[in-house]
C-alpha positions in Angstrom: -16.0 -27.7 19.1 -19.0 -29.2 17.3 -21.6 -27.5 15.2 -25.2 -28.6 15.6 -27.3 -29.5 12.6 -30.4 -27.3 12.4 -33.6 -27.9 10.4 -35.0 -26.0 7.4 -37.8 -24.7 9.5 -35.6 -23.4 12.3 -33.4 -21.6 9.7 -36.5 -19.9 8.4 -37.2 -18.8 12.0 -33.9 -17.0 12.4 -35.4 -13.8 11.0 -38.3 -14.0 13.4 -35.7 -14.2 16.2 -34.0 -11.2 14.7 -37.3 -9.3 14.8 -37.8 -10.2 18.5 -34.3 -8.8 19.3 -35.1 -5.6 17.4 -38.2 -5.1 19.5 -36.2 -5.1 22.7 -34.5 -1.8 21.8 -35.7 -0.5 18.4 -34.5 3.1 18.9 -31.0 1.9 19.9 -30.9 -0.5 17.0 -31.8 2.2 14.5 -29.1 4.5 16.1 -26.5 1.8 15.7 -27.3 1.1 12.1 -27.4 4.8 11.2 -24.1 5.4 13.0 -22.5 2.4 11.2 -23.7 3.6 7.8 -22.5 7.1 8.5 -19.0 5.9 9.5 -18.7 3.7 6.3 -19.9 6.6 4.2 -17.4 9.0 5.9 -14.6 6.6 5.4 -15.4 6.2 1.7 -15.6 10.0 1.2 -12.4 10.8 3.1 -10.3 8.2 1.3 -12.3 7.7 -1.9 -9.9 5.4 -3.7 -9.4 2.9 -0.9 -12.3 3.7 1.4 -14.3 0.8 -0.1 -11.5 -1.6 0.8 -11.0 -0.2 4.3 -14.7 -0.5 5.0 -14.7 -4.1 3.9 -11.6 -4.7 6.2 -13.6 -3.5 9.2 -16.7 -5.7 8.5 -15.5 -8.6 10.7 -14.9 -6.3 13.7 -18.3 -4.6 13.3 -19.9 -8.0 12.8 -18.8 -8.9 16.3 -20.3 -5.6 17.5 -23.7 -6.3 16.0 -23.6 -9.9 17.3 -22.8 -8.4 20.8 -25.8 -6.1 20.5 -28.0 -9.0 19.4 -26.8 -11.1 22.4 -27.7 -8.3 24.8 -31.2 -8.0 23.2 -31.6 -11.8 23.3 -31.1 -11.5 27.0 -33.8 -8.7 27.1 -31.1 -6.2 28.0 -30.7 -2.7 26.4 -27.4 -2.7 24.5 -25.0 0.1 25.4 -23.2 2.1 22.7 -19.9 0.3 23.5 -21.3 -2.9 22.2 -21.1 -1.7 18.6 -17.3 -1.5 19.0 -16.9 -4.9 20.8 -15.0 -6.3 17.9 -12.3 -3.7 18.3 -11.7 -4.7 21.9 -11.5 -8.5 21.4 -8.8 -10.1 19.2 -8.4 -7.0 17.1 -5.3 -8.2 15.2 -7.1 -11.4 14.2 -10.3 -9.4 13.2 -8.2 -7.2 11.0 -6.5 -10.2 9.5 -10.0 -11.6 8.7 -10.8 -8.3 7.2 -7.7 -8.4 4.9 -8.7 -11.9 3.7 -12.2 -10.7 3.2 -11.0 -7.7 1.1 -8.9 -10.0 -1.1 -11.7 -12.5 -1.7 -14.3 -9.8 -2.5 -11.8 -8.1 -4.8 -11.2 -11.3 -6.6 -14.9 -11.8 -7.0 -15.4 -8.3 -8.4 -12.4 -8.8 -10.8 -14.2 -11.9 -12.1 -17.2 -9.8 -13.0 -15.1 -7.6 -15.3 -14.9 -10.6 -17.7 -18.7 -10.2 -18.2 -19.2 -6.4 -18.2 -15.8 -4.7 -18.7 -15.8 -3.5 -15.1 -19.1 -1.6 -15.0 -20.2 -3.4 -11.8 -16.8 -3.1 -10.1 -16.6 0.7 -10.8 -20.2 1.0 -9.4 -19.1 -0.8 -6.2 -15.7 0.7 -5.7 -16.0 4.3 -7.1 -19.7 4.8 -6.9 -19.9 5.3 -10.7 -23.5 4.4 -11.3 -24.0 3.1 -14.8 -26.5 4.6 -17.2 -29.9 3.2 -17.7 -28.8 1.2 -20.8 -26.0 -0.5 -18.9 -28.3 -1.3 -16.0 -30.7 -3.1 -18.4 -27.9 -4.8 -20.3 -27.4 -8.6 -20.4 -23.7 -8.0 -19.5 -24.5 -6.4 -16.2 -27.0 -9.1 -15.4 -24.3 -11.7 -16.1 -21.8 -9.8 -13.9 -24.3 -9.8 -11.1 -24.7 -13.5 -11.4 -21.0 -14.0 -11.4 -20.7 -11.8 -8.3 -23.5 -13.6 -6.4 -22.0 -17.0 -7.3 -18.5 -16.0 -6.3 -19.6 -14.3 -3.1 -21.6 -17.2 -1.8 -18.6 -19.4 -0.7 -17.0 -16.2 0.7 -20.0 -15.6 2.9 -19.9 -19.2 4.2 -16.2 -18.6 5.2 -17.1 -15.5 7.2 -20.6 -16.2 8.5 -19.4 -17.4 11.9 -15.7 -16.6 11.7 -15.6 -13.2 13.5 -17.4 -14.4 16.6 -15.4 -17.7 16.6 -12.3 -15.5 16.7 -13.6 -13.1 19.3 -15.6 -15.4 21.6 -13.8 -18.7 21.2 -10.2 -17.5 20.7 -9.8 -19.4 17.4 -7.1 -18.5 14.9 -8.2 -16.9 11.6 -7.8 -20.0 9.4 -9.4 -22.3 12.0 -12.4 -19.9 12.4 -12.9 -19.7 8.6 -12.8 -23.5 8.3 -15.3 -24.0 11.2 -17.6 -21.4 9.7 -17.5 -23.0 6.2 -18.0 -26.5 7.7 -20.9 -25.3 9.9 -22.6 -23.7 6.9 -22.2 -26.8 4.8 -23.7 -29.2 7.3 -26.5 -26.8 7.8 -27.4 -26.3 4.2 -31.0 -27.1 4.9 -31.3 -24.4 7.6 -29.6 -21.8 5.4 -31.9 -22.7 2.5 -34.8 -22.0 4.8 -33.1 -18.8 5.9 -32.6 -17.8 2.3 -36.2 -18.4 1.4 -37.4 -16.4 4.4 -34.8 -13.7 3.7 -36.0 -13.3 0.0 -39.6 -13.0 1.2 -38.5 -10.3 3.6 -36.2 -8.3 1.4 -38.3 -8.6 -1.8 -41.8 -9.3 -0.6 -42.2 -6.5 2.0 -41.0 -3.6 -0.3 -43.3 -5.0 -3.1 -46.3 -5.2 -0.8 -45.7 -1.7 0.7 -45.2 -0.3 -2.8 -48.3 -2.0 -4.2 -50.5 -0.7 -1.3 -49.3 2.8 -1.7 -49.8 2.8 -5.4 -53.4 1.5 -5.0 -54.2 4.1 -2.3 -52.5 7.2 -3.8 -52.1 6.5 -7.5 -49.0 6.2 -9.6 -47.3 9.5 -9.0 -48.0 10.1 -5.3 -47.6 6.4 -4.5 -44.2 6.3 -6.2 -43.0 9.4 -4.3 -44.2 7.9 -1.0 -42.5 4.6 -1.8 -39.2 6.3 -2.5 -39.4 8.1 0.9 -40.4 4.9 2.8 -37.8 2.6 1.4 -34.9 4.0 3.4 -37.0 3.6 6.5 -37.8 0.0 5.6 -34.1 -0.7 5.1 -33.3 0.8 8.5 -35.8 -1.6 10.1 -34.9 -4.7 8.1 -31.1 -4.2 8.8 -31.4 -4.9 12.6 -33.6 -7.9 11.9 -30.9 -9.3 9.7 -28.2 -8.6 12.2 -30.3 -10.3 14.9 -30.8 -13.3 12.7 -27.0 -13.7 12.3 -26.8 -14.1 16.1 -29.8 -16.5 16.1 -28.0 -18.7 13.6 -24.8 -18.7 15.7 -26.7 -19.5 18.9 -28.5 -22.5 17.3 -25.5 -23.9 15.5 -22.9 -23.6 18.2 -25.2 -23.8 21.2 -23.8 -20.7 23.0 -26.8 -19.0 24.3 -24.8 -18.1 27.4 -21.6 -17.2 25.6 -19.3 -15.0 27.8 -18.4 -11.4 27.1 -15.9 -10.7 24.4 -12.3 -11.4 25.5 -13.3 -14.4 27.6 -13.0 -17.4 25.3 -15.4 -20.3 25.7 -13.7 -23.5 26.8 -13.4 -25.9 23.9 
């Protein structure tokens, strides 16, 4: 199996591809995202001490689900509800093994942040203990965020393609992680373009919307409207991001006609 090398420009276009997939079935996409968030929130509330870890462990399986939804939309087909749970029907033991490795690596990254802020960021993530305003503005928390971002970057490359390589190509866990990491490394230009476009989307759009509202309605009313609109923006941007993941997979591995989950692609 060979990974294609994609250009900077094409990487930046993955988000546009994600938007096109979202437009095929916007209401279905929003329903899937809301359902996923609700399930993760319920899991965290029912088992508060380990709910965060359990949620992370299920990320690979749900990644396959969102990739399956994206594939249906890329084919101009309305995705059925069962697509969200496709990762639980294809190579589930391997998906859970991926999830276990993911939990360990994220936990190690969070532990590293405690060296910078005495565990403030880790408690915020794991237990939902939001720090006070002084802690949020502190240099220690900023350092912890930098440590977390730096440590999580290689973890993301290991898992970017791994869940679908397991589900759709029948790879083992270690092999899938290796291929994912190697594909990301040889496509550093494309992922740089994707990162630039992603920053413009995730940071630029909210700033523009907030600025327009503040100019039109003033500081108090504009701020209130911004707070109400931000969750809606997040709901719309999440499907675009999920669709962009599939666009990257399709370009790098050339599997626009990948078979349904459970039917491995010949290698």
